C-alpha positions as a Markdown table, in Angstrom:
| # | Residue | x | y | z |
|---|---|---|---|---|
| 1 | Met | 0.0 | 0.0 | 0.0 |
| 2 | Tyr | 2.7 | 2.5 | 1.0 |
| 3 | Gly | 4.7 | 1.4 | -2.0 |
| 4 | Asp | 1.8 | 2.3 | -4.3 |
| 5 | Leu | 1.5 | 5.7 | -2.6 |
| 6 | Thr | 5.2 | 6.4 | -3.1 |
| 7 | Val | 5.1 | 5.5 | -6.8 |
| 8 | Ser | 1.9 | 7.6 | -7.3 |
| 9 | Gly | 3.5 | 10.5 | -5.5 |
| 10 | Phe | 6.7 | 10.1 | -7.7 |
| 11 | Leu | 4.7 | 10.1 | -10.9 |
| 12 | Val | 2.7 | 13.2 | -9.8 |
| 13 | Glu | 5.9 | 15.0 | -9.0 |
| 14 | Arg | 7.4 | 14.0 | -12.4 |
| 15 | Arg | 4.3 | 15.3 | -14.2 |
| 16 | Leu | 4.5 | 18.6 | -12.3 |
| 17 | Ser | 8.2 | 18.9 | -13.2 |
| 18 | Leu | 7.3 | 18.4 | -16.9 |
| 19 | Ala | 4.6 | 21.1 | -16.6 |
| 20 | Tyr | 7.2 | 23.3 | -14.9 |
| 21 | Phe | 9.7 | 22.7 | -17.7 |
| 22 | Ala | 7.2 | 23.3 | -20.4 |
| 23 | Leu | 6.1 | 26.5 | -18.7 |
| 24 | Ile | 9.7 | 27.9 | -18.8 |
| 25 | Val | 10.2 | 26.7 | -22.4 |
| 26 | Ser | 7.0 | 28.5 | -23.4 |
| 27 | Val | 8.2 | 31.8 | -22.0 |
| 28 | Val | 11.8 | 31.6 | -23.2 |
| 29 | Ser | 11.0 | 30.3 | -26.7 |
| 30 | Ala | 8.2 | 32.8 | -27.4 |
| 31 | Ser | 10.2 | 35.7 | -26.1 |
| 32 | Ser | 13.5 | 34.9 | -27.8 |
| 33 | Leu | 12.1 | 34.0 | -31.1 |
| 34 | Asp | 9.6 | 36.9 | -31.2 |
| 35 | Ile | 12.4 | 39.3 | -30.5 |
| 36 | Ala | 14.4 | 37.7 | -33.3 |
| 37 | Gly | 11.5 | 38.3 | -35.6 |
| 38 | Ala | 10.7 | 34.6 | -36.2 |
| 39 | Thr | 7.0 | 33.7 | -36.6 |
| 40 | Leu | 7.6 | 30.3 | -35.1 |
| 41 | Gly | 7.8 | 31.8 | -31.6 |
| 42 | Ala | 4.0 | 32.0 | -31.1 |
| 43 | Gln | 3.4 | 28.5 | -32.3 |
| 44 | Leu | 6.2 | 27.0 | -30.2 |
| 45 | Gly | 5.0 | 29.0 | -27.1 |
| 46 | Thr | 1.4 | 27.8 | -27.6 |
| 47 | Met | 2.5 | 24.2 | -28.0 |
| 48 | Ala | 4.6 | 24.4 | -24.8 |
| 49 | Ala | 1.6 | 25.9 | -23.0 |
| 50 | Ala | -0.6 | 23.1 | -24.1 |
| 51 | Leu | 2.0 | 20.5 | -23.0 |
| 52 | Ser | 2.3 | 22.2 | -19.6 |
| 53 | Leu | -1.5 | 22.3 | -19.2 |
| 54 | Leu | -1.8 | 18.6 | -20.1 |
| 55 | Ala | 1.0 | 17.6 | -17.6 |
| 56 | Ala | -0.4 | 19.7 | -14.8 |
| 57 | Ala | -4.0 | 18.5 | -15.4 |
| 58 | Ser | -2.9 | 14.9 | -15.2 |
| 59 | Ser | -1.0 | 15.4 | -11.9 |
| 60 | Thr | -3.2 | 17.9 | -10.1 |
| 61 | Arg | -4.0 | 16.9 | -6.5 |
| 62 | Lys | -6.8 | 18.2 | -4.2 |
| 63 | Ala | -4.4 | 20.6 | -2.5 |
| 64 | Asp | -3.4 | 22.0 | -5.9 |
| 65 | Tyr | -7.0 | 22.4 | -7.0 |
| 66 | Glu | -7.9 | 24.2 | -3.7 |
| 67 | His | -4.9 | 26.5 | -4.1 |
| 68 | Tyr | -6.0 | 27.3 | -7.7 |
| 69 | Val | -9.5 | 28.1 | -6.5 |
| 70 | Arg | -8.3 | 30.4 | -3.8 |
| 71 | Ala | -5.8 | 32.2 | -6.1 |
| 72 | Thr | -8.5 | 32.8 | -8.7 |
| 73 | Ser | -11.3 | 33.7 | -6.3 |
| 74 | Trp | -11.0 | 37.3 | -7.5 |
| 75 | Gly | -12.8 | 36.6 | -10.8 |
| 76 | Arg | -12.8 | 33.2 | -12.4 |
| 77 | Trp | -15.5 | 34.5 | -14.7 |
| 78 | Ile | -12.7 | 36.5 | -16.6 |
| 79 | Leu | -11.0 | 33.2 | -17.6 |
| 80 | Ile | -14.2 | 32.2 | -19.3 |
| 81 | Ala | -15.6 | 35.5 | -20.5 |
| 82 | Ile | -12.7 | 36.4 | -22.8 |
| 83 | Pro | -12.5 | 33.2 | -24.8 |
| 84 | Leu | -16.3 | 33.2 | -25.1 |
| 85 | Leu | -16.4 | 36.7 | -26.5 |
| 86 | Ile | -13.8 | 35.7 | -29.1 |
| 87 | Ala | -15.6 | 32.4 | -29.9 |
| 88 | Ala | -18.9 | 34.3 | -30.3 |
| 89 | Gln | -17.4 | 36.3 | -33.1 |
| 90 | Leu | -17.0 | 33.1 | -35.1 |
| 91 | Met | -20.6 | 32.1 | -34.8 |
| 92 | Pro | -23.3 | 33.1 | -37.4 |
| 93 | Leu | -25.3 | 36.1 | -35.9 |
| 94 | Pro | -27.7 | 38.7 | -37.4 |
| 95 | Leu | -26.0 | 41.4 | -39.4 |
| 96 | Gly | -26.8 | 44.0 | -36.8 |
| 97 | Phe | -24.1 | 42.6 | -34.5 |
| 98 | Gly | -21.3 | 42.8 | -37.2 |
| 99 | His | -19.3 | 45.6 | -38.6 |
| 100 | Pro | -21.2 | 48.0 | -40.9 |
| 101 | Ile | -18.9 | 47.2 | -43.8 |
| 102 | Trp | -19.9 | 43.5 | -43.8 |
| 103 | Ala | -23.6 | 44.4 | -43.4 |
| 104 | Ser | -23.5 | 46.7 | -46.4 |
| 105 | Ala | -21.6 | 44.2 | -48.5 |
| 106 | Arg | -24.1 | 41.4 | -47.8 |
| 107 | Glu | -27.0 | 43.7 | -48.6 |
| 108 | Val | -25.4 | 44.8 | -51.9 |
| 109 | Phe | -24.7 | 41.2 | -53.0 |
| 110 | Arg | -28.0 | 40.0 | -51.4 |
| 111 | Gly | -26.3 | 37.5 | -49.2 |
| 112 | Leu | -27.5 | 35.9 | -46.1 |
| 113 | Ser | -29.0 | 38.1 | -43.3 |
| 114 | Phe | -26.6 | 36.6 | -40.8 |
| 115 | Gly | -23.0 | 35.6 | -40.6 |
| 116 | Pro | -19.9 | 35.7 | -38.3 |
| 117 | Ile | -18.9 | 39.0 | -36.7 |
| 118 | Thr | -15.2 | 38.6 | -37.6 |
| 119 | Ala | -13.7 | 40.0 | -40.8 |
| 120 | Asp | -11.3 | 37.1 | -41.0 |
| 121 | Leu | -12.1 | 33.7 | -39.5 |
| 122 | Gly | -8.5 | 32.5 | -39.6 |
| 123 | Leu | -7.1 | 35.6 | -37.7 |
| 124 | Thr | -9.8 | 35.4 | -35.1 |
| 125 | Leu | -9.3 | 31.7 | -34.6 |
| 126 | Asn | -5.5 | 32.4 | -34.1 |
| 127 | Ala | -6.5 | 35.0 | -31.5 |
| 128 | Leu | -8.7 | 32.5 | -29.7 |
| 129 | Met | -5.9 | 29.9 | -29.6 |
| 130 | Leu | -3.5 | 32.5 | -28.2 |
| 131 | Ala | -6.1 | 33.5 | -25.6 |
| 132 | Leu | -6.6 | 29.9 | -24.5 |
| 133 | Ala | -2.8 | 29.4 | -24.4 |
| 134 | Ala | -2.4 | 32.5 | -22.1 |
| 135 | Ile | -5.2 | 31.3 | -19.8 |
| 136 | Ala | -3.6 | 27.8 | -19.7 |
| 137 | Leu | -0.2 | 29.3 | -18.8 |
| 138 | Leu | -1.8 | 31.4 | -16.0 |
| 139 | Gly | -3.5 | 28.4 | -14.5 |
| 140 | Val | -0.4 | 26.1 | -14.8 |
| 141 | Thr | 1.8 | 28.8 | -13.2 |
| 142 | Ile | -0.6 | 29.1 | -10.3 |
| 143 | Val | -0.3 | 25.4 | -9.6 |
| 144 | Val | 3.4 | 24.7 | -10.3 |
| 145 | Val | 4.8 | 27.7 | -8.4 |
| 146 | Arg | 3.1 | 26.9 | -5.1 |
| 147 | Asp | 6.6 | 25.8 | -4.1 |
| 148 | Arg | 8.7 | 28.9 | -3.2 |
| 149 | Gly | 11.9 | 27.5 | -4.9 |
| 150 | Arg | 10.1 | 27.1 | -8.2 |
| 151 | Ala | 8.5 | 30.5 | -7.8 |
| 152 | Glu | 12.0 | 32.0 | -7.4 |
| 153 | Leu | 13.4 | 30.2 | -10.5 |
| 154 | Val | 10.4 | 31.5 | -12.6 |
| 155 | Leu | 11.1 | 35.0 | -11.3 |
| 156 | Phe | 14.8 | 34.6 | -12.3 |
| 157 | Val | 13.9 | 33.3 | -15.8 |
| 158 | Leu | 11.4 | 36.1 | -16.4 |
| 159 | Gly | 13.8 | 38.8 | -15.1 |
| 160 | Gly | 16.6 | 37.4 | -17.3 |
| 161 | Val | 14.5 | 37.0 | -20.5 |
| 162 | Thr | 13.1 | 40.5 | -20.2 |
| 163 | Ala | 16.5 | 42.0 | -19.4 |
| 164 | Val | 17.9 | 40.4 | -22.6 |
| 165 | Ala | 15.0 | 41.9 | -24.6 |
| 166 | Ala | 15.8 | 45.3 | -23.1 |
| 167 | Leu | 19.5 | 44.8 | -24.0 |
| 168 | Thr | 18.6 | 44.1 | -27.6 |
| 169 | Leu | 16.6 | 47.4 | -27.7 |
| 170 | Asp | 19.5 | 49.3 | -26.2 |
| 171 | Leu | 21.9 | 47.9 | -28.8 |
| 172 | Arg | 19.6 | 48.4 | -31.7 |
| 173 | Arg | 18.9 | 52.0 | -30.7 |
| 174 | Leu | 22.6 | 52.7 | -30.4 |
| 175 | Ser | 23.4 | 51.2 | -33.8 |
| 176 | Pro | 23.1 | 53.3 | -37.0 |
| 177 | Ala | 20.3 | 51.1 | -38.4 |
| 178 | Gly | 18.4 | 51.1 | -35.1 |
| 179 | Ala | 15.2 | 52.7 | -36.4 |
| 180 | Gln | 14.5 | 49.9 | -38.9 |
| 181 | Ala | 12.9 | 47.4 | -36.5 |
| 182 | Ala | 10.0 | 49.4 | -35.2 |
| 183 | Ala | 7.7 | 46.4 | -34.4 |
| 184 | Thr | 10.4 | 44.5 | -32.6 |
| 185 | Ser | 11.2 | 47.6 | -30.7 |
| 186 | Glu | 7.7 | 47.9 | -29.4 |
| 187 | Leu | 7.8 | 44.4 | -28.1 |
| 188 | Ala | 11.2 | 45.0 | -26.6 |
| 189 | Thr | 9.9 | 48.2 | -24.9 |
| 190 | Thr | 7.1 | 46.2 | -23.3 |
| 191 | Leu | 9.4 | 43.4 | -22.1 |
| 192 | Ala | 11.8 | 46.0 | -20.8 |
| 193 | Gly | 9.1 | 47.5 | -18.7 |
| 194 | Phe | 8.4 | 44.1 | -17.3 |
| 195 | Gly | 12.1 | 43.6 | -16.8 |
| 196 | Leu | 12.6 | 46.8 | -14.8 |
| 197 | Val | 9.9 | 45.7 | -12.3 |
| 198 | Leu | 10.9 | 42.0 | -12.2 |
| 199 | Asn | 14.6 | 42.8 | -11.5 |
| 200 | Leu | 13.6 | 45.2 | -8.8 |
| 201 | Ala | 11.8 | 42.2 | -7.3 |
| 202 | Val | 15.0 | 40.1 | -7.7 |
| 203 | Met | 16.8 | 42.8 | -5.7 |
| 204 | Gln | 14.2 | 42.6 | -3.0 |
| 205 | Leu | 14.6 | 38.8 | -2.9 |
| 206 | Ala | 18.4 | 39.1 | -2.5 |
| 207 | Ala | 17.9 | 41.6 | 0.3 |
| 208 | Glu | 15.5 | 39.3 | 2.0 |
| 209 | Arg | 17.9 | 36.4 | 1.7 |
| 210 | Ala | 20.7 | 38.4 | 3.3 |
| 211 | Glu | 18.4 | 39.4 | 6.2 |
| 212 | Thr | 17.4 | 35.8 | 6.8 |
| 213 | Arg | 21.0 | 34.6 | 7.1 |
| 214 | His | 21.3 | 32.9 | 3.8 |
| 215 | Ser | 24.7 | 32.9 | 2.1 |
| 216 | Leu | 25.8 | 36.5 | 2.0 |
| 217 | Leu | 27.9 | 35.9 | -1.2 |
| 218 | Arg | 25.0 | 34.4 | -3.1 |
| 219 | Ser | 22.7 | 37.2 | -1.9 |
| 220 | Val | 25.2 | 39.9 | -3.1 |
| 221 | Val | 25.6 | 38.2 | -6.5 |
| 222 | Leu | 21.9 | 37.9 | -6.9 |
| 223 | Gly | 21.4 | 41.5 | -6.0 |
| 224 | Leu | 24.0 | 42.6 | -8.5 |
| 225 | Leu | 22.4 | 40.6 | -11.2 |
| 226 | Gly | 19.1 | 42.2 | -10.4 |
| 227 | Leu | 20.6 | 45.6 | -10.4 |
| 228 | Ala | 22.2 | 45.0 | -13.8 |
| 229 | Gly | 18.9 | 43.8 | -15.2 |
| 230 | Ala | 17.1 | 46.8 | -13.8 |
| 231 | Leu | 19.6 | 49.3 | -15.2 |
| 232 | Ile | 19.5 | 47.7 | -18.6 |
| 233 | Ser | 15.7 | 47.7 | -18.6 |
| 234 | Ala | 15.6 | 51.3 | -17.3 |
| 235 | Ala | 17.9 | 52.5 | -20.1 |
| 236 | Ala | 15.6 | 50.8 | -22.7 |
| 237 | Val | 12.4 | 52.3 | -21.3 |
| 238 | Phe | 13.5 | 55.7 | -20.1 |
| 239 | Ala | 16.2 | 56.5 | -22.7 |
| 240 | Phe | 15.2 | 54.8 | -25.9 |
| 241 | Ser | 11.4 | 54.7 | -25.7 |
| 242 | Gly | 8.6 | 57.3 | -26.0 |
| 243 | Thr | 7.6 | 59.5 | -23.1 |
| 244 | Asn | 4.3 | 57.8 | -22.5 |
| 245 | Asn | 6.0 | 54.4 | -22.3 |
| 246 | Ala | 8.4 | 55.8 | -19.8 |
| 247 | Ile | 5.6 | 57.2 | -17.7 |
| 248 | Ala | 3.8 | 53.8 | -17.8 |
| 249 | Ala | 7.0 | 52.2 | -16.5 |
| 250 | Gly | 7.2 | 54.9 | -13.8 |
| 251 | Phe | 3.7 | 53.9 | -12.6 |
| 252 | Gly | 4.9 | 50.4 | -12.2 |
| 253 | Val | 8.1 | 51.4 | -10.3 |
| 254 | Val | 6.1 | 53.7 | -8.0 |
| 255 | Leu | 3.6 | 51.0 | -7.2 |
| 256 | Ile | 6.2 | 48.4 | -6.2 |
| 257 | Leu | 8.1 | 50.9 | -4.1 |
| 258 | Leu | 4.8 | 52.1 | -2.5 |
| 259 | Ile | 4.0 | 48.5 | -1.4 |
| 260 | Leu | 7.6 | 48.1 | -0.1 |
| 261 | Val | 7.3 | 51.3 | 1.9 |
| 262 | Ile | 4.0 | 50.3 | 3.5 |
| 263 | Arg | 5.3 | 47.0 | 4.5 |
| 264 | Arg | 8.8 | 48.1 | 5.7 |
| 265 | Leu | 7.4 | 50.9 | 7.8 |
| 266 | Asp | 4.5 | 48.7 | 9.0 |
| 267 | Leu | 2.0 | 51.4 | 8.5 |
| 268 | Ser | -1.4 | 51.2 | 10.1 |
| 269 | Pro | -4.4 | 50.6 | 7.8 |
| 270 | Leu | -5.4 | 54.2 | 8.1 |
| 271 | Ala | -1.9 | 55.5 | 7.2 |
| 272 | Ala | -1.6 | 53.0 | 4.3 |
| 273 | Gly | -5.0 | 54.0 | 3.0 |
| 274 | Ala | -4.1 | 57.7 | 3.1 |
| 275 | Leu | -0.9 | 57.0 | 1.2 |
| 276 | Ala | -2.7 | 54.9 | -1.3 |
| 277 | Ile | -5.3 | 57.6 | -1.9 |
| 278 | Ala | -2.6 | 60.2 | -2.4 |
| 279 | Ala | -0.9 | 58.0 | -4.9 |
| 280 | Leu | -4.2 | 57.4 | -6.8 |
| 281 | Ile | -4.8 | 61.2 | -6.9 |
| 282 | Gly | -1.3 | 61.8 | -8.2 |
| 283 | Ala | -1.8 | 59.1 | -10.9 |
| 284 | Ala | -5.2 | 60.5 | -11.9 |
| 285 | Ile | -3.6 | 64.0 | -12.3 |
| 286 | Val | -0.8 | 62.6 | -14.4 |
| 287 | Leu | -3.1 | 60.6 | -16.7 |
| 288 | Thr | -5.5 | 63.5 | -17.1 |
| 289 | Phe | -2.6 | 65.8 | -18.1 |
| 290 | Leu | -1.4 | 63.2 | -20.6 |
| 291 | Phe | -4.8 | 62.7 | -22.2 |
| 292 | Glu | -5.4 | 66.4 | -22.5 |
| 293 | Gln | -2.2 | 67.0 | -24.4 |
| 294 | Ser | -3.8 | 66.0 | -27.7 |
| 295 | Ser | -7.3 | 66.0 | -29.2 |
| 296 | Gly | -9.3 | 63.4 | -31.1 |
| 297 | Pro | -10.6 | 60.0 | -29.9 |
| 298 | Ile | -9.5 | 59.1 | -26.4 |
| 299 | Leu | -7.9 | 55.9 | -27.7 |
| 300 | Met | -5.6 | 57.9 | -30.0 |
| 301 | Arg | -4.3 | 60.5 | -27.5 |
| 302 | Leu | -1.3 | 58.6 | -26.1 |
| 303 | Val | -0.1 | 57.0 | -29.3 |
| 304 | Pro | 3.0 | 58.3 | -31.1 |
| 305 | Glu | 2.7 | 60.9 | -33.8 |
| 306 | Met | 1.7 | 59.8 | -37.3 |
| 307 | Gly | 0.8 | 61.2 | -40.7 |
| 308 | Ala | -2.5 | 63.0 | -41.2 |
| 309 | Glu | -3.8 | 60.4 | -43.7 |
| 310 | Thr | -3.0 | 57.5 | -41.3 |
| 311 | Arg | -4.6 | 59.2 | -38.4 |
| 312 | Ala | -7.7 | 60.0 | -40.4 |
| 313 | Ala | -8.0 | 56.3 | -41.5 |
| 314 | Leu | -7.6 | 55.2 | -37.9 |
| 315 | Glu | -10.3 | 57.6 | -36.7 |
| 316 | Arg | -12.7 | 56.3 | -39.4 |
| 317 | Met | -12.1 | 52.8 | -38.2 |
| 318 | Leu | -12.8 | 53.8 | -34.6 |
| 319 | Ala | -15.9 | 55.7 | -35.6 |
| 320 | Asp | -17.3 | 52.7 | -37.5 |
| 321 | Thr | -16.6 | 50.1 | -34.8 |
| 322 | Arg | -19.7 | 48.8 | -33.1 |
| 323 | Trp | -20.2 | 47.1 | -29.7 |
| 324 | Phe | -18.9 | 43.8 | -30.8 |
| 325 | Gly | -16.0 | 44.9 | -33.1 |
| 326 | Ala | -14.9 | 43.4 | -36.3 |
| 327 | Gly | -13.2 | 40.2 | -34.9 |
| 328 | Ala | -10.3 | 39.7 | -32.5 |
| 329 | Gly | -7.0 | 39.9 | -34.3 |
| 330 | Thr | -8.4 | 41.3 | -37.5 |
| 331 | Phe | -6.9 | 44.8 | -37.4 |
| 332 | Ser | -4.6 | 44.2 | -40.3 |
| 333 | Ala | -7.4 | 42.8 | -42.5 |
| 334 | Leu | -9.7 | 45.7 | -41.5 |
| 335 | Gly | -6.9 | 48.2 | -42.0 |
| 336 | Arg | -6.5 | 47.3 | -45.7 |
| 337 | Ile | -10.0 | 48.5 | -46.3 |
| 338 | Tyr | -9.6 | 51.9 | -44.6 |
| 339 | Gln | -6.1 | 52.4 | -45.9 |
| 340 | Ser | -5.6 | 55.1 | -48.6 |
| 341 | Gly | -5.0 | 53.6 | -52.1 |
| 342 | Asp | -1.6 | 55.4 | -52.5 |
| 343 | Ala | -0.3 | 54.5 | -49.1 |
| 344 | Gly | 2.8 | 52.3 | -49.2 |
| 345 | Ala | 3.1 | 50.7 | -45.8 |
| 346 | Ala | 0.3 | 48.6 | -44.2 |
| 347 | Leu | -1.9 | 50.3 | -41.6 |
| 348 | Met | -0.7 | 49.0 | -38.2 |
| 349 | Ala | -2.4 | 49.3 | -34.8 |
| 350 | Pro | -1.0 | 52.3 | -33.0 |
| 351 | Ser | -1.8 | 50.8 | -29.6 |
| 352 | Thr | -3.1 | 47.6 | -27.9 |
| 353 | Ala | -6.2 | 49.4 | -26.7 |
| 354 | Thr | -7.0 | 50.5 | -30.3 |
| 355 | Ala | -6.6 | 47.0 | -31.6 |
| 356 | Ile | -8.8 | 45.5 | -28.9 |
| 357 | Phe | -11.5 | 48.2 | -29.5 |
| 358 | Thr | -11.6 | 47.7 | -33.3 |
| 359 | Gly | -11.4 | 43.9 | -32.9 |
| 360 | Met | -13.7 | 43.2 | -30.0 |
| 361 | Gly | -15.7 | 46.5 | -29.7 |
| 362 | Ala | -16.5 | 48.6 | -26.7 |
| 363 | Ile | -17.6 | 45.4 | -24.8 |
| 364 | Gly | -14.3 | 43.6 | -25.3 |
| 365 | Leu | -12.3 | 46.7 | -24.3 |
| 366 | Ala | -14.4 | 47.2 | -21.2 |
| 367 | Val | -14.0 | 43.5 | -20.2 |
| 368 | Ala | -10.2 | 43.7 | -20.8 |
| 369 | Val | -9.8 | 46.9 | -18.7 |
| 370 | Leu | -12.1 | 45.7 | -15.9 |
| 371 | Ser | -10.3 | 42.3 | -15.8 |
| 372 | Ser | -6.9 | 44.2 | -15.4 |
| 373 | Leu | -8.3 | 46.4 | -12.7 |
| 374 | Ile | -9.7 | 43.5 | -10.7 |
| 375 | Ala | -6.5 | 41.5 | -11.0 |
| 376 | Leu | -4.5 | 44.6 | -10.0 |
| 377 | Val | -6.5 | 45.2 | -6.8 |
| 378 | Arg | -6.3 | 41.5 | -6.0 |
| 379 | Leu | -2.5 | 41.5 | -6.4 |
| 380 | Val | -2.0 | 44.7 | -4.4 |
| 381 | Phe | -4.1 | 43.4 | -1.4 |
| 382 | Gly | -2.3 | 40.1 | -1.7 |
| 383 | Ala | 1.1 | 41.8 | -1.5 |
| 384 | Leu | 0.1 | 43.8 | 1.5 |
| 385 | Gln | -1.2 | 40.7 | 3.3 |
| 386 | Arg | 1.7 | 38.4 | 2.6 |
| 387 | Gly | 4.8 | 38.2 | 4.6 |
| 388 | Arg | 8.3 | 37.6 | 3.2 |
| 389 | Asp | 7.0 | 36.6 | -0.3 |
| 390 | Ser | 5.2 | 39.9 | -0.9 |
| 391 | Phe | 7.5 | 40.9 | -3.7 |
| 392 | Phe | 6.0 | 38.2 | -5.9 |
| 393 | Pro | 2.4 | 39.7 | -6.0 |
| 394 | Ala | 3.9 | 43.3 | -5.7 |
| 395 | Ser | 6.0 | 42.8 | -8.9 |
| 396 | Ala | 3.0 | 41.2 | -10.7 |
| 397 | Ala | 0.8 | 44.1 | -9.8 |
| 398 | Ala | 3.4 | 46.6 | -11.0 |
| 399 | Cys | 3.8 | 44.8 | -14.3 |
| 400 | Leu | 0.0 | 44.7 | -14.7 |
| 401 | Leu | -0.2 | 48.4 | -14.0 |
| 402 | Phe | 2.5 | 49.1 | -16.5 |
| 403 | Ala | 0.8 | 47.0 | -19.1 |
| 404 | Leu | -2.6 | 48.7 | -18.5 |
| 405 | Val | -1.2 | 52.2 | -19.1 |
| 406 | Gln | 1.2 | 51.2 | -21.9 |
| 407 | Ser | -1.6 | 49.5 | -23.8 |
| 408 | Phe | -2.9 | 53.0 | -24.6 |
| 409 | Ala | 0.5 | 54.1 | -25.8 |
| 410 | Gly | 1.9 | 51.4 | -28.0 |
| 411 | Pro | 1.2 | 48.0 | -29.6 |
| 412 | Gly | 3.8 | 45.9 | -27.8 |
| 413 | Leu | 1.2 | 43.9 | -25.9 |
| 414 | Leu | -0.2 | 42.6 | -29.1 |
| 415 | Arg | 2.8 | 40.3 | -29.6 |
| 416 | Pro | 2.4 | 36.7 | -28.4 |
| 417 | Ala | 5.6 | 36.9 | -26.4 |
| 418 | Ala | 4.3 | 39.8 | -24.3 |
| 419 | Ile | 0.9 | 38.1 | -23.8 |
| 420 | Leu | 2.5 | 34.8 | -22.6 |
| 421 | Cys | 5.0 | 36.6 | -20.3 |
| 422 | Leu | 2.3 | 38.7 | -18.7 |
| 423 | Ser | 0.2 | 35.5 | -18.1 |
| 424 | Val | 3.0 | 33.8 | -16.3 |
| 425 | Ile | 3.8 | 37.0 | -14.3 |
| 426 | Ala | 0.1 | 37.3 | -13.3 |
| 427 | Gly | 0.0 | 33.6 | -12.4 |
| 428 | Leu | 3.2 | 33.9 | -10.3 |
| 429 | Gly | 1.8 | 36.8 | -8.4 |
| 430 | Leu | -1.6 | 35.2 | -7.8 |
| 431 | Ser | -0.1 | 31.9 | -6.7 |
| 432 | Gln | 2.1 | 33.7 | -4.1 |
| 433 | Ser | -0.5 | 36.2 | -3.0 |
| 434 | Val | -2.5 | 33.6 | -1.0 |
| 435 | Ser | -1.2 | 31.7 | 2.1 |
| 436 | Gln | 0.2 | 28.3 | 1.4 |
| 437 | Ser | -0.7 | 26.8 | 4.7 |
| 438 | Gly | -4.3 | 26.4 | 3.8 |
| 439 | Ser | -3.6 | 24.5 | 0.7 |
| 440 | Arg | -1.0 | 22.0 | 1.7 |
């Protein structure tokens, strides 16, 4: 009997190790290949995510399931709502739900009175697969990083991968031909913002290890590596990126430092609340100032400068978008319709928020923003309630805040590598934001 239990426990641990390995492969492969410009990165990352989900599902124990339920108690509906919204765009619906262009075209050609919302079934199906992969990675991360040692290694991997991405941006901007890889630079900027926060968390981890009488030499080496990664990422974001990207990164840094100050000074709930309110007021003032610097649709106010024809085409796209959009991931297909005939370059999404709005409509954008805000609040409270592991949810909250603000300023979050990295970061923070004692 005991031998059977031992063998069963060994097999479960082996499957969890496989899920853990596939998780790391998914992040590293998607990030490195996407930065290199290879299209294989998204497919390889998605396959690794599917493998990690399969391995984790076959080895999940009751304690793992209870831990997952507690970590996602903030809003499990989000994990269902987003794929359902995308899948609904593939279903035949009355023309009133679709984009006005498709409705007019069907009326002219006397086609059917119903059809899919999406402008391109293939692109929306790809977006659905990517969304499912991201949700799978989030769930697998929550389960496999219950162990603090695994959580630390995932943090090191994320900090290293994002720092390397920031380094590529630094080197490309310093080279004479640095302005040629705009799309890759947007991805590198997003990953650099993550890297800045994650490496600050690595430095907190090193300081904590030194305080708890771990090896001083290892703590110093770890702290220096975190400092190097933070400096490389800071150079990429603050020196070689746009002003709005830098401000978004500043929001993330302020949040993680705010949580650190509240915990270190052991502030009372009243003092912590007053400090948080002051920070919210300051953030609201900064954001209001940024949005008032330019005119036009609110989704276009933080994006980089562009030509008058391009801006006019984008504004027409936004004006024609209905509640349900034109299909997730179909911005490029829709852009070809609105693009001027004499324009040479393809019409690209100026920001993640713009692409979400045109693809999934006001409902999709509202769900995305609401989901981010709910997760952000959950992570902040988790960081304030946790003890020595608070830097895990604190760094995840800071990365999420950076991503939320930066989504209105650039399209970096549209790349699969950024989406998968953010899913793992959120899963890491959620897993370590709840007490482990109740789930073991």
